[in-house]
C-alpha positions as CSV (number, residue, x, y, z in Angstrom):
1,M,122.1,-71.6,139.5
2,N,120.7,-75.0,140.8
3,R,116.9,-74.3,140.1
4,F,118.0,-73.0,136.6
5,F,119.8,-76.3,135.8
6,R,116.7,-78.1,137.3
7,F,114.2,-76.1,135.1
8,L,116.4,-77.5,132.0
9,A,116.5,-80.8,133.3
10,K,112.4,-80.9,133.6
11,I,112.4,-79.2,130.1
12,A,114.4,-81.9,128.6
13,V,112.5,-84.6,130.2
14,W,109.2,-83.7,129.1
15,F,110.3,-82.9,125.5
16,V,111.3,-86.5,125.6
17,I,108.6,-88.1,127.0
18,I,106.4,-85.8,124.7
19,T,108.7,-86.7,121.4
20,F,108.4,-90.4,122.3
21,G,104.9,-90.7,123.0
22,L,103.8,-88.7,119.3
23,V,106.3,-91.4,117.8
24,L,104.6,-94.0,119.7
25,V,101.2,-92.7,118.4
26,F,102.2,-92.7,115.1
27,K,103.5,-96.1,114.9
28,W,99.8,-97.4,114.8
29,F,97.6,-94.2,113.5
30,P,97.9,-92.4,110.3
31,V,99.7,-89.4,110.3
32,P,97.1,-86.5,109.1
33,I,98.8,-83.4,108.2
34,T,102.9,-82.6,108.1
35,P,104.7,-79.4,109.1
36,L,105.8,-79.2,105.3
37,M,102.1,-79.3,104.1
38,V,101.6,-76.7,106.6
39,I,104.0,-74.1,105.6
40,R,103.8,-74.8,101.7
41,Y,99.9,-74.2,102.0
42,F,100.8,-70.6,103.3
43,E,103.9,-70.2,101.2
44,K,103.1,-67.0,99.1
45,D,102.4,-67.8,95.6
46,S,101.4,-71.3,96.5
47,P,98.6,-72.9,94.6
48,K,96.6,-73.4,97.7
49,V,96.0,-77.6,97.3
50,L,96.7,-80.3,99.6
51,K,95.9,-83.4,98.0
52,H,96.5,-86.5,100.9
53,D,95.0,-89.6,101.4
54,W,96.7,-92.0,103.7
55,Q,96.8,-95.6,102.5
56,P,97.6,-98.7,104.5
57,I,101.1,-100.0,103.0
58,E,98.8,-103.2,101.6
59,N,97.7,-100.4,99.0
60,I,100.7,-99.2,97.7
61,S,102.1,-100.7,94.9
62,K,105.5,-103.0,95.4
63,N,106.9,-101.2,92.6
64,L,106.6,-97.7,94.1
65,Q,108.2,-99.0,97.4
66,L,110.8,-100.6,95.5
67,A,111.5,-97.7,92.8
68,V,111.8,-94.8,96.2
69,I,114.4,-97.5,97.8
70,C,116.3,-97.6,94.7
71,S,116.2,-93.8,94.1
72,E,116.8,-92.8,97.7
73,D,118.4,-95.0,99.8
74,Q,119.5,-98.5,98.1
75,T,120.8,-99.6,102.0
76,F,117.0,-98.6,103.6
77,V,116.4,-102.8,104.4
78,K,119.9,-103.0,106.0
79,H,121.0,-100.2,108.1
80,N,120.0,-98.7,111.1
81,G,119.0,-95.2,110.1
82,F,122.0,-93.9,108.7
83,N,123.9,-94.5,106.0
84,L,127.5,-93.5,107.0
85,K,129.1,-93.8,103.9
86,A,126.6,-91.5,102.3
87,I,126.9,-89.0,105.0
88,E,131.1,-88.9,104.4
89,K,130.9,-88.5,100.9
90,A,128.2,-85.6,101.2
91,Y,130.3,-83.8,103.6
92,Q,133.5,-84.7,101.6
93,D,132.0,-83.2,98.3
94,N,130.2,-80.2,100.0
95,K,133.6,-79.8,101.8
96,K,135.8,-79.4,98.1
97,G,132.8,-76.7,97.2
98,K,130.9,-79.0,94.8
99,R,126.9,-78.7,94.8
100,I,125.3,-79.4,97.9
101,K,124.0,-83.2,98.6
102,G,122.4,-84.7,101.1
103,G,123.1,-88.3,102.5
104,S,119.7,-88.4,104.1
105,T,118.2,-91.9,104.2
106,I,114.4,-92.8,104.0
107,S,114.3,-93.1,107.6
108,Q,116.1,-89.6,108.2
109,Q,113.6,-88.0,105.6
110,T,110.7,-89.5,107.2
111,A,111.6,-87.9,110.5
112,K,111.9,-84.7,109.0
113,N,108.8,-84.7,106.9
114,V,107.0,-86.0,109.6
115,F,108.0,-84.0,112.8
116,L,110.2,-80.9,111.9
117,W,110.4,-78.2,109.0
118,P,112.1,-78.0,105.5
119,E,114.9,-75.6,106.1
120,R,118.3,-76.0,106.7
121,S,120.0,-76.0,110.1
122,W,122.3,-77.3,112.8
123,L,119.4,-77.4,115.5
124,R,116.7,-79.0,112.5
125,K,119.6,-81.3,111.6
126,G,120.1,-82.5,115.5
127,L,116.3,-82.9,115.9
128,E,116.3,-85.1,112.5
129,T,119.1,-87.3,114.0
130,Y,116.8,-87.9,117.4
131,F,113.9,-88.5,115.8
132,T,115.5,-91.1,113.4
133,F,116.5,-92.7,116.1
134,L,113.4,-92.9,118.0
135,I,111.8,-93.9,114.6
136,E,114.1,-96.7,114.4
137,L,114.2,-98.1,117.2
138,T,109.9,-98.2,117.4
139,W,108.6,-98.8,114.2
140,S,109.4,-101.7,111.9
141,K,111.3,-100.9,108.4
142,Q,107.5,-101.6,106.4
143,R,105.9,-98.7,109.0
144,I,108.9,-96.2,108.2
145,M,108.2,-96.8,104.4
146,E,104.2,-96.5,104.8
147,V,104.7,-93.4,106.7
148,Y,107.4,-92.2,103.9
149,L,105.2,-92.7,100.9
150,N,102.1,-91.2,102.7
151,S,104.0,-88.3,103.6
152,I,106.3,-86.9,101.2
153,E,106.0,-84.2,98.6
154,M,105.1,-85.5,95.3
155,G,104.1,-82.5,93.5
156,N,102.8,-79.1,93.8
157,G,100.7,-79.7,96.7
158,I,100.2,-83.6,96.2
159,Y,101.3,-85.6,99.4
160,G,101.7,-89.1,99.5
161,A,101.2,-92.1,97.4
162,E,97.8,-92.3,96.5
163,A,97.2,-88.6,95.5
164,A,100.3,-88.7,93.5
165,A,98.8,-91.8,91.6
166,Y,95.8,-90.1,90.7
167,Y,97.4,-86.7,90.0
168,W,100.5,-88.1,87.4
169,F,98.2,-91.5,86.1
170,K,94.9,-91.2,87.5
171,K,94.9,-94.4,89.0
172,P,95.2,-95.7,92.6
173,A,98.8,-95.9,94.2
174,S,97.8,-100.1,94.5
175,T,97.9,-100.4,90.5
176,L,101.1,-98.6,89.6
177,S,103.4,-100.3,87.2
178,K,107.0,-100.3,87.1
179,L,107.5,-97.5,84.9
180,E,105.0,-95.5,86.9
181,A,106.3,-96.0,89.9
182,S,110.0,-94.9,88.7
183,A,108.7,-91.7,87.1
184,I,106.9,-91.0,90.2
185,A,110.3,-91.5,92.2
186,A,112.4,-89.6,89.8
187,I,111.0,-86.6,90.8
188,L,111.6,-86.7,94.1
189,P,114.5,-84.6,94.6
190,S,112.6,-81.7,93.2
191,P,108.6,-82.8,93.1
192,R,107.5,-79.3,92.3
193,K,110.2,-78.7,89.6
194,Y,109.9,-81.7,87.5
195,K,106.7,-83.4,86.1
196,A,106.2,-87.1,86.4
197,N,104.1,-87.3,83.3
198,P,104.8,-86.6,81.1
199,V,108.4,-86.7,81.4
200,T,111.3,-84.4,80.4
201,K,114.3,-86.1,78.7
202,Y,116.3,-85.4,82.0
203,I,113.4,-87.3,84.0
204,A,113.4,-89.9,81.6
205,S,116.9,-91.0,81.7
206,R,116.1,-90.9,85.7
207,K,113.4,-93.1,85.3
208,T,115.3,-95.8,83.1
209,W,118.2,-95.6,85.6
210,I,115.7,-96.2,88.5
211,T,113.8,-99.2,86.7
212,T,117.4,-100.5,85.9
213,Q,118.2,-100.4,89.7
214,M,114.9,-102.2,90.7
215,N,115.9,-105.2,88.4
216,F,119.0,-105.5,90.3
217,Y,117.7,-105.5,93.4
218,G,114.8,-108.0,93.0
219,A,112.4,-108.6,95.2
220,L,111.7,-106.5,98.8
221,N,110.4,-108.6,101.3
222,Y,110.6,-106.4,104.9
223,K,110.3,-109.3,107.2
224,N,113.3,-111.2,106.1
225,E,115.5,-108.2,105.7
226,D,114.6,-107.2,109.5
227,E,115.5,-110.6,110.6
228,N,118.7,-110.5,108.9
229,K,119.2,-106.9,110.1
230,T,118.9,-108.0,113.6
231,K,120.9,-111.1,113.3
232,H,123.9,-109.2,112.6
């Protein structure tokens, strides 16, 4: 029995060493491919297209950075990876039998997209929590946003801001306007179902809401927000 527990302890230690090392590597180097990209590519009836062009955060419009924050996680620059109020609300809604909603932050979505698989399970959720803790511990908020915007699905076979900007608007991600950025952010809940251009009535309404939220939010400054978060 002792040998068994020692074996489990060794596995746990090596798991932490390997995963922590991987997180550190991606703190500085681009993420070349994610599990979701591979899974989508080999899915039955998939378009067999994989467009992904990594760009540094400086080459991604601040409009898009702000649009996804306003659409997906308005407390992104302030929380430590988890929005407890959103998680509690999602739990209560799901408990009442309402349409299943997530309470995932941008940090959690980044952890899931880069290191894990998309299906819902307690194992995946537990690992998502673990990786979220690691990236919040070792990466800056700006780096989390950079990885997020370079890795998420933004259309059928379209991954990351640069590929999405060219696919939807025939231009680089650095030049996306506020309206174009809000259109891309509007489709993120179901990027294979909706189109950023031309928009349906539903996406147009979401686009308007996101743009309004962007105006309320104001300027995005990671450095100052990170400093404020550290002080509190």
